[in-house]
N, C-alpha and C positions, 0 to 999 in steps of 0.2 A: 584776335587772332598772332597780328602783327603787333601789336602792345605788347603779347608775350613774348613774343623772338626777341622785340629788339632789347626789354628786359634782361633776357637772357645772352645773350652778345655784352652789353653793356654788363654786366655782372658786378653790378652795383659800386659802378664807378671805374671799376680797376679793367678793366675788359679791353683797352687797347695795354697794360703789360703783360693781364693775361694770355692775350694771343696771337703779341708779341711773341711774345716765351713761346707759346707751342709752333708760333711758325719758323722759329731760329733751331727748336729742337728739331723739328721735322726737315729742316735742312739741311743740318749735320748728320742726321741718321739717313738721309739722303744722300749726303758726298760721302758716308761711310761706306754703304752700301757698293757707289760708283767706284769708288778706291780699292775694293777688297774684289771686286768682280773684276775691275783692271790689272790686280797684280794675279788672282787666280788664273784668268789667261795668259800671261806673262810665265806662271809660273810651269803652265800644261804647253806653249811654246816651248821653252827651254828642255822640257824632261823628252818631248817628243823630238825635237834637234836628235839629242843624245839617242834615243831609241828605247826609253825607259816609261813611253807612255801607257796609261791602265788599258789591257784590253776587255772587254764588255764579253 
């Protein structure tokens, strides 16, 4: 079982490249999510300051 898992993570010798690419993509997407949430909060505060907030 351990041998199968190590073979999977090694990916035929390209594991370091593949997993670092996955990590970079995950980091980029996570950063975009955080920036988007921050901008959303900023826009909501700006609208609330003008009295234009959405009522539910």
